[in-house]
N, C-alpha and C positions, 0 to 999 in steps of 0.2 A: 358968405353964409346965405345970401339970398338964393343962389342956385341950389344949395343943399335943401333949403326950406321948400323951394318950389318942387323939387323932386320929392320930398316928403309929403307935401300936400297931394301931389299928383298920385302917390302910392296909396294914400289914405283914401282919396276919392275913388280910385279904381277898385280898391278892396270892398267898397260898399256894393259893387255889382258883380265881382268875381273873385274866386279863391286866389291866394297868394301864388301858388304854384302854376297858375294859368297866366300870370301877368309877365310880360316881357319888358325888357329894358327899351325896346323900340317904342312900345306904347307908352311908357313914361316919358321919354324924351319927346315924343310927338305932342303930347299933352302940354309940356313945357316949352315947346318951340326950340328945343335944344338938339345938339347932334349927340350920337353915342359917345363920341370921344370925351365930350363934356361930363357925361355921366361917370364914365371910367376914370376921369381925372380926379373925382371926388370919392367915388366908391368902388369896390372891387366887384361887387354883385348886388342884386336886390336885397340879399340878407344882411349885407353890410349896411345898406340904407335903412333897413328895418332896425337893426341894432342902434344905429345913430338916432333914429326917432325915439326909441324907447329911452336912451341915455340922455339925450338933450331935453326931451319933453318932460319926463317923469322924475328922474333921479334928482335934477336940479331943483324940482318943486319941493322936496322934503328936506332940503339942506338945513332948515331952521327947526325941524321937528324930530330931532334925533336924541332926545333926552327922555329921562324917565317921566317927566311932567307932560311931555308933549308927544310921546309915541303914538297915542290914539289919534292925534291930529295927522301925524305922518301916515298911519295906516289908512285913515279916511281919505287922505289926498291920493294915495296909491289906488285905492278901491274906485274912487271918483274918476280917476284917469282912465282905468280899465273900463268903467261903465261909460264914460264919455267917448271912448274910443272902442265901442263895442265891436264894430265890424272889423276893425284892425286886429284886435285881440282874439276874437272868435276865429277869424280866417287865418291868423297866425297859428293858433292852436290846431286848427283842423288841416293845416298844411305840412309840409315837410319841414317847416321852420318851427315847430313845437318847441324844439331845443332853444331857440332864440327867446321865446317867451319865458321858459323856465329859467334861462340865464338871467334875463332882465329881472324877473321877480326875486330870484336868489340874490342878485347883487344889491338891488334896492333895499331889500329886507335885511341883509346882512349889515349894511351901513346903519340901518335904522336900530337894530338890536344891539349892535356893537356900542353905539352911543348910549344906549339905555344902560346895558350891563356895566360899562365903565364908570357910571355915575353912582352905582350902588355902594353903599358903605362896605368896606372890607374887600371890594373887587380886586384891588391892587394886590392882595395876598394870594390871589389865584395864579396858577401857572398860565402861560399863554395857551397850552394845550387845552386846559380846562375851560378857559374862556371860549376858545374856538368851538369846543364840543357844545357847550351850552347854546351858544349862538346858532351854530348849524342845527341843532335840534329844533329850536323854535323857527328858524328859517324854513326848514323843511315842512314843518307842521303847518305853518301859515301858507306856504306856497301850495301845499296839497289842498288846503281849504280854498285858496283862490282858483287853483285849476278846476276843482270840482264846481265851483260857483260859475266859472265860464263855461264849462261843459253843460251845466243846466240852464243856460241861456240867462244867467244872472238874475234869477228869480227872487232871491233874497235881497232885502235892502242892504245898502252899504252900512247903515246905522246898526242893524241887526247883527251883521257879521262882526263889526267892531265890538259891539256889546258882548257878544259870545266869547270872542277872543280876549277881551278884557277880563271877563270873569274867570277865564281859564288861567290868565297870566298874572293877575294882580298879586303881588307879594311873592310870587314864585321864584324870582330871580334871587331875591334876598335869602330865601330858604335854601336854594341850591348853593349859593356862596358859603353860607354858614356850614352846610354839610361837607363841602369840598376844601374849605380853607385849613 
């Protein structure tokens, strides 16, 4: 775990000075005083390291915020992570790894919204396909907002984004469940 974290820190530090698609494995291992084989023992490529960073640092942080009462906390944690790791996220977005950022956001938001919808009264009466569609709709809407926020250099505050999304979502899951059951 120490080696993976050292490589992750090296990538994040290097991203503050150059774009992702200009960073090489050779640079990262030199920073960590490791050899290339050590890198490839842990990761297939830099994009796999990037996915590991997103998965370990952010997804685990919202594990206790996947309920109807706590989803705003989860959303705030995600947005704060993106803001705290601005150079990582912006450089990921602006590089060939844009898909990794979108994958990360989709995965973490799917987990968040699945937890929320499963708590709503009568949700068990929905088909798996209906639940999946509702969750995917909100995941794509939220991801789109986050991608736009990243593109705009995160000018809007985290609190304002969560407030806007809260206004748009409050009570909507229950309404959808009633319409679809």
